[in-house]
C-alpha positions as CSV (number, residue, x, y, z in Angstrom):
1,X,-0.2,-0.1,0.0
2,X,1.2,3.4,-0.9
3,X,0.2,6.1,1.7
4,X,1.1,9.5,1.1
5,X,0.8,12.7,3.6
6,X,3.0,16.1,4.2
7,X,5.1,17.1,6.8
8,X,3.3,18.9,9.7
9,X,-0.4,19.9,9.4
10,X,0.1,23.5,10.6
11,X,1.0,25.2,7.0
12,X,-1.5,23.9,5.0
13,X,-4.3,25.3,3.0
14,X,-6.7,22.2,3.1
15,X,-10.5,22.9,2.5
16,X,-10.7,26.4,4.1
17,X,-9.0,25.3,7.3
18,X,-5.2,25.6,8.0
19,X,-4.0,24.0,11.1
20,X,-6.3,21.9,12.5
21,X,-5.3,18.6,12.3
22,X,-8.7,16.7,12.7
23,X,-9.1,18.4,9.0
24,X,-5.7,17.3,7.7
25,X,-6.7,13.4,9.0
26,X,-10.0,14.4,6.0
27,X,-7.5,14.5,3.8
28,X,-4.2,12.3,4.1
29,X,-3.8,9.4,5.9
30,X,-0.5,10.1,7.4
31,X,1.4,12.7,8.4
32,X,5.3,13.3,9.5
33,X,5.2,15.1,13.2
34,X,8.6,17.9,13.0
35,X,7.6,20.1,16.4
36,X,9.7,17.0,17.8
37,X,12.6,17.6,16.3
38,X,12.7,20.8,17.7
39,X,11.7,19.8,21.2
40,X,10.7,16.2,22.8
41,X,6.9,17.1,23.1
42,X,4.6,16.8,26.1
43,X,3.1,13.0,26.0
44,X,-0.1,14.8,26.1
45,X,0.0,15.9,23.0
46,X,0.6,13.0,20.8
47,X,-2.6,11.7,23.5
48,X,-4.7,14.4,22.0
49,X,-3.3,14.2,18.3
50,X,-4.1,10.4,18.9
51,X,-7.7,11.2,19.9
52,X,-8.0,13.8,16.6
53,X,-7.3,11.1,13.9
54,X,-9.5,8.4,12.6
55,X,-8.5,5.0,13.4
56,X,-6.3,3.7,10.9
57,X,-4.3,7.3,11.1
58,X,-0.9,6.9,10.7
59,X,2.4,9.0,12.6
60,X,5.9,8.8,11.5
61,X,7.6,11.0,14.2
62,X,11.1,13.4,13.5
63,X,13.6,12.0,16.4
64,X,14.7,15.0,18.2
65,X,17.5,17.0,17.4
66,X,20.3,15.8,20.4
67,X,19.4,12.3,19.3
68,X,20.8,12.7,15.5
69,X,23.9,15.4,15.9
70,X,22.0,18.2,14.9
71,X,21.7,20.0,18.9
72,X,23.8,23.1,19.2
73,X,24.2,24.6,22.5
74,X,23.5,22.6,26.3
75,X,21.0,19.7,26.0
76,X,18.4,20.5,27.7
77,X,18.5,16.9,29.5
78,X,20.9,16.7,32.6
79,X,20.8,12.9,33.0
80,X,22.8,12.5,29.5
81,X,21.7,10.7,26.9
82,X,19.8,8.3,28.3
83,X,17.6,10.6,30.1
84,X,16.7,12.3,26.7
85,X,15.9,9.0,25.1
86,X,13.8,7.5,27.5
87,X,12.2,10.9,27.9
88,X,11.9,10.7,23.8
89,X,10.4,7.3,24.1
90,X,7.6,7.7,27.2
91,X,6.6,10.9,25.2
92,X,5.7,8.8,21.9
93,X,3.5,6.3,24.1
94,X,0.3,7.2,23.0
95,X,0.8,7.0,19.4
96,X,2.5,3.8,20.2
97,X,-0.2,2.3,22.1
98,X,-2.7,3.3,20.0
99,X,-1.4,1.6,16.8
100,X,-0.4,4.7,14.9
101,X,3.3,4.9,14.9
102,X,4.5,4.1,11.6
103,X,8.5,4.9,12.2
104,X,10.3,7.2,13.9
105,X,12.6,9.1,12.0
106,X,16.6,9.3,12.5
107,X,17.5,11.8,9.8
108,X,21.1,12.5,10.4
109,X,23.0,15.8,9.3
110,X,24.8,16.7,6.0
111,X,28.4,16.1,8.3
112,X,27.4,12.8,9.3
113,X,29.8,10.8,6.9
114,X,30.3,7.1,6.2
115,X,32.7,6.1,9.0
116,X,33.2,3.4,11.8
117,X,32.4,6.3,14.7
118,X,29.0,7.1,13.0
119,X,27.8,3.7,12.4
120,X,28.1,2.6,16.0
121,X,26.4,6.1,16.8
122,X,23.6,4.4,14.4
123,X,23.6,1.3,16.3
124,X,23.5,3.1,19.8
125,X,20.8,4.5,18.7
126,X,19.0,1.9,17.6
127,X,19.9,0.0,21.1
128,X,18.0,2.2,22.7
129,X,15.1,2.7,21.1
130,X,14.0,-0.9,21.5
131,X,11.2,-2.1,19.5
132,X,10.1,1.3,18.1
133,X,10.0,0.7,14.6
134,X,12.7,3.2,13.0
135,X,13.5,4.9,9.5
136,X,16.9,6.0,8.2
137,X,17.8,9.0,6.6
138,X,21.2,10.1,5.5
139,X,22.3,13.4,4.2
140,X,26.0,12.8,3.3
141,X,26.9,11.3,-0.2
142,X,29.6,9.0,1.6
143,X,27.2,6.4,2.7
144,X,26.2,6.0,-0.8
145,X,29.1,6.8,-3.3
146,X,29.9,3.3,-5.7
147,X,31.9,1.4,-3.2
148,X,30.0,1.7,0.2
149,X,26.2,1.9,-1.5
150,X,25.4,-1.7,-0.9
151,X,27.3,-2.1,2.2
152,X,25.2,0.7,3.8
153,X,22.0,-1.1,2.4
154,X,22.9,-4.5,3.9
155,X,23.6,-2.8,7.2
156,X,20.5,-1.3,6.9
157,X,18.9,-4.7,6.8
158,X,20.9,-6.1,9.0
159,X,19.9,-4.0,12.0
160,X,16.3,-3.7,11.2
161,X,16.4,0.0,9.9
162,X,13.7,1.2,7.7
163,X,15.3,3.4,4.1
164,X,13.9,6.7,3.7
165,X,14.5,7.7,0.1
166,X,15.6,10.9,-0.9
167,X,14.0,13.5,-3.3
168,X,16.4,16.1,-3.0
169,X,19.0,18.7,-4.6
170,X,22.0,17.2,-6.2
171,X,24.1,19.8,-4.7
172,X,27.5,18.2,-4.0
173,X,28.3,16.1,-0.7
174,X,25.6,17.3,1.4
175,X,22.8,15.8,-0.4
176,X,22.0,11.9,-1.6
177,X,21.0,10.2,-5.1
178,X,17.7,8.7,-4.9
179,X,18.6,4.6,-3.6
180,X,15.3,3.0,-4.5
181,X,15.7,0.1,-2.7
182,X,13.4,-1.2,0.3
183,X,15.9,-2.4,3.2
184,X,12.9,-3.5,5.8
185,X,9.7,-5.7,4.8
186,X,7.2,-3.5,6.9
187,X,7.7,-0.3,5.7
188,X,9.9,2.2,3.2
189,X,9.6,6.1,3.2
190,X,10.2,8.4,0.7
191,X,10.9,12.3,1.4
192,X,10.0,15.0,-0.9
193,X,12.8,17.9,-0.1
194,X,11.9,19.5,-3.5
195,X,14.9,20.6,-5.8
196,X,16.1,24.4,-5.4
197,X,19.6,23.6,-6.0
198,X,20.4,26.7,-5.1
199,X,18.6,26.8,-2.0
200,X,20.2,23.8,-0.3
201,X,23.2,24.7,1.0
202,X,23.3,26.8,3.9
203,X,23.9,30.6,4.0
204,X,23.7,33.4,6.6
205,X,20.4,34.0,4.8
206,X,17.6,34.5,8.0
207,X,15.0,32.7,6.1
208,X,17.4,29.8,4.9
209,X,15.2,27.1,5.6
210,X,12.1,28.4,3.8
211,X,14.1,29.0,0.6
212,X,15.3,25.8,1.2
213,X,12.0,24.4,0.6
214,X,11.1,26.9,-2.1
215,X,9.9,23.4,-4.5
216,X,6.9,23.1,-6.9
217,X,7.0,19.4,-8.3
218,X,5.9,19.9,-11.9
219,X,3.6,16.7,-13.4
220,X,6.3,14.8,-15.5
221,X,8.5,14.4,-12.0
222,X,5.6,13.3,-10.1
223,X,5.0,10.6,-12.8
224,X,8.2,9.9,-12.7
225,X,7.9,8.8,-9.3
226,X,4.6,7.1,-10.0
227,X,6.7,4.7,-12.0
228,X,9.3,4.6,-8.7
229,X,6.9,3.8,-6.0
230,X,4.8,1.0,-7.8
231,X,8.4,-0.5,-8.2
232,X,9.3,0.1,-4.3
233,X,5.5,-0.9,-3.6
234,X,6.7,-4.5,-4.6
235,X,9.4,-4.6,-2.0
236,X,7.9,-3.8,0.7
237,X,4.4,-4.2,1.9
238,X,4.0,-0.4,3.1
239,X,5.5,3.0,1.4
240,X,5.1,6.4,3.0
241,X,5.2,9.3,1.1
242,X,5.8,12.5,3.0
243,X,5.8,15.8,0.9
244,X,8.2,18.5,2.7
245,X,8.1,21.5,0.1
246,X,6.1,23.0,2.5
247,X,7.6,26.9,2.3
248,X,6.0,27.7,-0.8
249,X,2.7,26.0,-0.3
250,X,3.5,23.3,-3.0
251,X,3.7,20.2,-0.2
252,X,-0.6,20.0,-0.2
253,X,-0.4,20.1,-4.1
254,X,1.5,17.6,-5.2
255,X,0.7,15.4,-2.9
256,X,-3.1,15.3,-3.9
257,X,-1.3,15.3,-8.0
258,X,0.4,12.3,-7.1
259,X,-2.4,10.3,-5.5
260,X,-4.3,11.3,-8.6
261,X,-1.9,9.8,-11.0
262,X,-2.2,6.4,-8.3
263,X,-5.6,5.9,-8.3
264,X,-5.4,6.3,-4.4
265,X,-8.7,7.1,-3.1
266,X,-8.3,6.4,0.9
267,X,-10.8,4.9,3.1
268,X,-11.2,5.3,6.9
269,X,-10.0,9.1,6.5
270,X,-11.9,11.4,8.8
271,X,-15.5,13.5,7.4
272,X,-14.8,16.7,5.6
273,X,-16.8,19.6,6.6
274,X,-19.7,20.7,4.2
275,X,-18.9,22.9,2.2
276,X,-22.3,25.2,2.0
277,X,-21.3,28.6,0.2
């Protein structure tokens, strides 16, 4: 099954409503929670989100930045790494208990290169997360060079990581190519980051993050992905597609177009509000 959704629900215009998860759940069967990257969310937030979504709705939760090496400055967890992981695992418990957790996404930074020390970091993360389903996304090209690609994929399969496949600008060592291979029988992710090559590499502009994800996929690009997703579906039980090109307001439209191309009409979504005018 191919499930398509967006990164976050607060930035998208859907049926005249913005920022409401209940309305979002009338359009898409999955969502990526990205607020969890910036801070470990209170457990009550997840309990609320579980209640606001249909029974078969799915959450992909982004790992906290302190768990993936993005954190700058002091950690808010005085008890160290163990306390940080425990707090994160406890916070997502309502989603896991409700059967709505598709995966926790570990997206490592562009400077996280392929070496023995970082392989050990990944292994440590997997051990600390226990039975939580995990997806892995790289941003450093060294993991998928010609001599390392097969070794990286084999490692992910052995260790039980779902593959988060990227569609992103090809802008040097800090970006990865499309590697269309599943590493887990249960699920594979595909994340659309846009193809804004000039805006991908960090600069000193205050709105750099907005520029980075400013992209509108054209029909031909989405048609190419339709064929890729159908091939990928043969390798894994579920393919979860997330559009992350949010800053220009294109993600929802691109997702809807791809759903139409694939002939997807999801059952069990939340009821939509009637348009009376």
